[in-house]
C-alpha positions in Angstrom: 29.1 123.7 52.9 26.0 124.2 54.7 26.2 125.1 58.4 26.3 121.8 61.0 23.3 120.9 62.6 23.1 121.3 66.5 23.6 118.6 68.4 20.5 116.9 69.7 19.5 118.0 73.0 20.1 115.6 75.8 16.5 116.3 77.8 14.4 114.2 74.8 11.9 113.5 77.4 10.8 116.8 77.5 10.4 116.7 73.8 8.4 113.6 74.1 5.9 114.8 76.6 3.0 115.4 74.7 3.1 112.0 72.9 3.5 110.4 76.2 0.4 112.1 77.8 -1.7 111.4 74.5 -0.6 107.7 75.1 -1.9 107.8 78.7 -5.0 109.0 77.5 -5.5 106.4 75.0 -4.6 103.6 78.1 -7.1 105.1 80.0 -10.0 105.0 77.6 -9.0 101.5 76.7 -9.2 100.4 80.2 -12.8 102.2 80.5 -13.7 100.3 77.3 -12.5 97.0 78.9 -14.5 97.7 81.8 -17.6 98.5 80.1 -17.4 95.3 77.8 -16.8 93.3 80.8 -19.8 94.5 82.8 -21.9 94.2 79.3 -20.9 90.8 79.1 -22.1 90.1 83.0 -25.5 91.9 82.0 -25.8 89.5 78.7 -24.9 86.5 80.8 -27.2 87.2 83.8 -29.7 87.7 81.5 -29.2 84.8 79.5 -29.5 83.0 82.6 -32.2 84.5 83.9 -34.2 84.0 80.4 -33.0 80.1 80.6 -34.0 79.7 84.2 -37.2 81.4 83.5 -38.0 79.3 80.1 -37.0 76.3 81.8 -39.1 76.5 85.0 -42.1 78.0 83.3 -45.2 76.1 83.5 -45.9 76.6 79.9 -44.4 74.6 77.1 -42.4 77.2 74.6 -40.8 76.2 71.2 -39.5 78.3 68.2 -40.2 77.4 64.8 -38.1 78.3 61.7 -39.6 77.0 58.1 -42.0 74.9 59.8 -39.2 73.2 61.9 -38.5 73.2 65.6 -35.5 74.7 66.4 -35.3 75.6 70.0 -37.9 74.4 72.9 -37.8 74.2 76.6 -38.2 71.2 79.2 -42.0 71.6 79.6 -42.8 71.6 75.9 -40.8 68.4 75.8 -42.8 67.2 78.8 -46.3 68.0 77.1 -45.1 66.7 73.6 -45.0 63.2 75.1 -48.9 63.3 76.4 -50.5 60.9 74.0 -52.7 62.1 71.5 -54.7 62.2 69.5 -55.6 65.9 70.1 -58.9 67.1 69.0 -59.4 70.8 68.1 -61.8 72.3 70.3 -63.1 76.0 68.8 -61.3 78.6 67.1 -62.6 80.9 64.2 -66.0 81.2 62.5 -66.3 78.4 59.6 -63.2 76.1 60.6 -63.8 72.7 60.8 -62.8 70.6 63.8 -59.4 69.0 63.5 -57.4 65.8 64.9 -53.9 65.5 65.0 -51.5 62.8 66.6 -49.1 64.7 68.5 -48.4 68.5 70.0 -45.9 68.7 67.3 -47.9 68.6 64.7 -50.5 70.7 66.4 -47.8 73.5 66.6 -46.9 72.8 62.9 -50.6 73.2 61.8 -51.2 76.2 64.0 -48.0 77.9 62.4 -49.2 77.3 58.9 -53.1 78.4 60.3 -51.2 81.7 61.7 -49.4 82.4 58.6 -52.0 82.3 56.5 -54.2 84.4 58.6 -51.9 86.8 59.3 -52.2 87.7 62.9 -51.7 85.7 66.2 -54.0 82.7 66.9 -55.1 81.0 70.5 -56.9 77.8 70.1 -57.6 74.7 72.5 -56.8 71.3 71.7 -58.1 68.5 74.3 -57.1 64.7 74.5 -59.6 62.7 72.8 -59.1 59.7 75.3 -57.1 61.4 78.5 -59.3 64.6 79.1 -56.6 66.6 79.4 -56.8 70.3 77.6 -53.9 72.8 76.1 -54.1 76.0 75.1 -51.9 76.9 72.0 -50.9 80.6 71.3 -48.9 81.3 67.9 -47.1 84.5 67.0 -44.9 85.4 64.1 -41.5 87.3 65.7 -39.7 90.1 63.9 -36.6 88.7 62.2 -34.8 90.3 59.1 -34.7 87.6 56.1 -36.5 84.7 58.1 -39.8 83.3 59.1 -39.7 82.8 63.1 -42.6 81.7 65.0 -42.9 81.2 68.5 -45.6 78.8 69.9 -46.9 78.4 73.5 -48.6 75.6 74.8 -50.4 76.2 78.2 -52.0 73.2 80.3 -55.6 74.8 81.2 -57.2 71.4 82.1 -58.4 72.5 85.4 -59.5 75.9 84.0 -61.7 74.3 81.4 -62.9 72.0 83.9 -64.1 75.0 86.0 -65.5 76.8 83.1 -67.3 73.6 82.2 -68.7 73.4 85.8 -69.5 77.3 85.9 -71.5 76.8 82.6 -73.3 73.8 84.0 -74.4 76.0 87.3 -75.5 78.6 85.0 -77.5 76.3 82.9 -79.2 74.9 86.3 -80.0 78.1 87.2 -81.4 79.5 84.1 -83.4 76.0 84.1 -84.6 76.5 87.5 -85.9 80.1 86.8 -87.4 78.8 83.9 -89.0 76.1 86.1 -90.2 78.7 88.8 -91.8 80.7 85.8 -93.8 77.9 84.3 -94.9 76.6 87.6 -96.7 80.4 88.4 -98.2 80.2 84.9 -99.4 76.5 85.8 -101.0 77.7 89.0 -103.2 79.8 87.0 -103.9 77.1 84.0 -104.2 74.1 86.4 -107.1 75.6 88.3 -109.1 76.5 85.2 -108.5 73.2 83.8 -109.2 71.4 86.5 -112.7 73.0 87.0 -113.2 72.3 83.3 -112.4 68.5 83.6 -114.6 68.3 87.0 -117.5 69.5 84.6 -116.5 67.0 82.2 -116.5 64.2 84.2 -119.8 65.2 86.1 -121.3 65.5 82.6 -120.0 61.9 81.8 -121.1 60.6 85.0 -124.9 61.7 84.1 -124.6 60.8 80.6 -123.9 57.0 81.9 -126.9 57.2 84.0 -128.9 57.5 80.6 -131.1 54.6 79.6 -129.8 54.6 75.9 -126.3 54.9 77.4 -126.4 52.5 80.0 -127.5 49.5 77.8 -124.4 49.7 75.7 -121.3 48.5 76.5 -119.6 50.0 79.4 -116.1 49.9 78.1 -115.6 53.5 76.2 -117.6 55.1 78.7 -115.3 53.8 81.5 -112.4 54.8 79.4 -113.5 58.3 78.8 -114.1 59.0 82.9 -110.4 57.4 83.1 -109.1 59.2 80.9 -110.6 62.6 82.3 -109.4 61.6 85.5 -106.0 60.9 84.4 -105.5 64.4 82.5 -106.7 66.3 86.1 -104.3 64.5 87.8 -101.6 65.2 85.6 -102.4 68.7 85.1 -102.0 69.0 89.1 -98.9 67.3 88.9 -97.7 69.2 86.1 -97.7 72.1 88.3 -95.7 70.1 91.3 -93.2 69.1 88.5 -92.4 72.6 87.4 -92.0 73.7 91.2 -89.6 70.7 91.7 -91.6 69.4 94.7 -91.2 65.9 95.2 -94.1 63.5 95.5 -94.0 60.0 97.5 -95.6 57.0 96.0 -97.1 54.4 98.3 -99.5 52.6 95.7 -99.1 49.2 94.6 -99.6 49.0 90.8 -99.3 45.8 88.4 -97.1 47.1 85.2 -98.6 44.5 83.1 -102.2 45.9 83.6 -101.0 49.8 83.1 -99.3 48.8 79.8 -102.6 47.3 78.4 -104.4 50.5 79.7 -101.7 53.0 78.3 -102.0 51.1 74.9 -105.9 51.2 75.2 -105.7 54.9 75.4 -102.9 55.5 73.0 -104.2 53.2 70.5 -106.7 55.9 68.8 -103.8 58.4 68.4 -101.5 55.7 66.7 -104.5 54.6 64.3 -105.5 58.3 63.3 -101.8 59.1 63.0 -101.4 56.1 60.6 -104.6 56.6 58.8 -103.9 60.4 58.3 -100.5 59.8 57.0 -101.0 56.6 55.0 -98.3 54.5 56.9 -98.9 51.2 59.1 -98.0 51.2 62.6 -98.3 47.8 64.5 -98.0 47.0 68.1 -96.6 43.9 69.5 -97.1 43.4 73.4 -95.6 40.5 75.0 -96.2 40.7 79.0 -96.7 38.1 81.1 -98.4 38.5 84.8 -95.8 40.6 86.5 -95.8 41.1 90.3 -96.5 44.4 91.9 -94.3 47.4 92.3 -94.5 50.8 94.3 -95.5 53.9 92.4 -98.1 56.0 91.2 -100.6 54.5 88.9 -101.7 57.6 86.8 -98.3 58.8 86.7 -96.9 55.3 85.1 -99.7 55.3 82.8 -98.6 58.6 81.6 -95.0 57.2 81.3 -96.0 54.2 79.0 -98.6 56.6 76.9 -95.7 59.0 76.5 -93.2 56.2 75.2 -95.6 54.7 72.9 -96.3 58.0 71.3 -92.8 58.9 71.0 -92.2 55.6 69.5 -94.9 56.2 66.9 -93.5 60.0 66.0 -90.0 58.3 65.6 -91.3 56.2 62.8 -92.6 58.5 60.0 -92.6 55.5 57.7 -94.3 53.3 59.8 -92.9 50.4 61.3 -93.6 48.1 64.7 -93.8 49.0 68.3 -92.5 46.3 70.5 -93.3 46.2 74.4 -92.0 43.5 76.6 -92.0 42.7 80.3 -90.4 40.2 82.6 -89.5 39.6 86.1 -85.8 39.2 86.6 -83.6 39.3 89.7 -86.1 41.0 92.2 -86.9 43.6 89.1 -89.7 44.1 86.8 -88.3 45.1 83.6 -90.4 47.0 80.8 -88.9 47.7 77.1 -90.2 49.8 74.6 -88.3 49.8 71.0 -89.4 51.3 67.9 -88.0 51.1 64.2 -87.7 54.5 63.7 -84.7 56.9 63.2 -83.2 56.5 66.6 -81.5 58.9 68.7 -78.7 60.9 67.7 -75.5 59.6 70.0 -74.7 63.4 70.9 -78.2 63.5 72.2 -78.5 60.6 74.2 -76.8 62.3 77.5 -79.4 65.3 77.2 -82.6 63.2 76.1 -84.0 63.4 79.8 -83.4 66.9 80.4 -86.2 69.5 81.0 -87.0 71.1 77.8 -84.9 69.3 75.6 -86.5 68.2 72.6 -85.4 66.6 69.3 -88.8 67.5 67.8 -88.1 71.1 67.4 -91.4 73.0 67.6 -93.4 70.3 67.8 -91.8 69.0 71.2 -91.9 70.7 74.6 -89.2 68.6 75.8 -91.1 67.9 79.4 -92.5 64.3 78.3 -89.3 62.5 78.6 -87.9 64.5 81.7 -91.3 64.2 83.5 -91.3 60.3 82.6 -87.9 60.2 84.0 -89.0 61.7 87.4 -91.7 59.4 87.6 -89.8 56.4 87.4 -86.9 57.5 89.7 -89.5 58.6 92.3 -90.8 55.2 92.0 -87.0 53.6 93.0 -86.7 52.6 89.3 -84.2 53.5 86.3 -85.0 54.5 82.8 -82.6 54.2 80.1 -82.3 55.3 76.4 -80.3 53.7 73.7 -80.4 52.7 70.2 -81.1 49.2 68.7 -78.6 47.9 66.4 -80.8 47.2 63.8 -82.2 50.9 64.0 -84.6 52.3 66.2 -84.6 53.5 70.0 -85.0 51.4 72.9 -86.3 52.4 76.3 -85.5 50.2 79.1 -87.7 50.5 82.6 -86.8 48.7 85.7 -88.6 48.8 88.9 -88.1 46.8 92.3 -90.5 44.3 93.1 -92.5 44.6 96.4 -91.9 41.5 98.6 -95.0 40.1 100.1 -95.4 40.0 103.7 -95.3 36.4 105.5 -99.0 35.0 106.1 -99.5 34.5 109.7 -102.5 33.9 112.1 -103.6 36.8 114.7 -102.9 34.3 117.7 -99.4 33.4 116.2 -98.8 37.3 115.5 -99.8 38.1 119.2 -98.7 35.5 121.5 -94.8 36.1 120.7 -95.4 39.8 120.8 -96.9 39.1 124.6 -94.2 36.9 125.9 -91.1 39.0 124.6 -93.1 42.4 126.0 -94.2 40.7 129.6 -91.3 40.6 132.5 -90.8 37.3 134.0 -92.3 37.9 137.2 -95.5 39.0 135.4 -95.4 35.4 133.5 -95.0 33.6 136.4 -97.9 34.9 138.2 -100.2 34.3 134.8 -99.0 30.7 134.8 -100.0 30.1 138.7 -103.3 31.7 137.6 -103.8 29.2 134.8 -102.8 25.9 136.9 -105.3 27.2 139.3 
């Protein structure tokens, strides 16, 4: 038989000591892992709260799209999305046509598709067609395995866009002033030489007018030539003042009905020559009643009407009718010049009177209408350009009339002033002298 086993030892704790120590070590590691997990959760919760706070307090709208559908958006995005449309695309890559969409949500979907097809981030501006607000939309693809996530950021840049436009306008004004300064320096030398030439021509015309053969002929043509040369000399001097932006005072009383007929006599030769050369028919209709005088420069205003007549002729390559009408209405003299030509492109109506802006290309200097606008403004009037419903352009000039002084006799004019200015004591002394 086998030998008996030894009885178990009473101190089993000593036998289990390594196992207990291992168990305690595991408990310590578990506690450490629990503490680290708790700390990690606190960090995640804090990061989530901070991110949520940053998103909700951001001035930019943020949205996340998956497969062309909005899956996440902050409150700012919802606020921007409530702004009324439609929204018009305001520039981007070359070759892209302007687009117009109804809502910002459609903007996000449209820009997401454009970004995915282009393969890179996009930054595009959209502006309200009616409200004037401008938003900048940025799209970028996020790295996500197995799915397409696109982040869209919309930022309100209305004030920034307005400041950029003002800066661009200021730069344009500075460039225009520099251009005018250079033009003034050039005009200073040219005007001197041309004025000498025109003065010589005027003297020759005066001598020619004294010749018996010329004196016997009707003086209309000779007078018209003298007037043309005189006006040309004056306009050359005024061109230099215009280029240097020197204001001119106008204190002359003029009759616009007479000036229009003078301008038509001067421009008619050019109009008829152009019509004959190009084989078209240009007819001029004038409907002017006697008009009250206005204040302005006769030479400058005559130039304005000549310029409008010639512009109307140039705007009718197939011929047509130029109509000039005038009336006295509400203390103003109103003159209209209209043609049956191609009209003014709507996008150019706001720039038509800007210096050096021309729709004629190389055939125009861009100074005619700008100088005309300055002449009319200095006379206290207005010059407005518009398009006719029937086709062609319409220019409307309005000038305030000059109120005539009330006719009074010299005695009636002096007697009240003497009584008003004389002291009471002096008046009594003169009365006693008369009675004596």
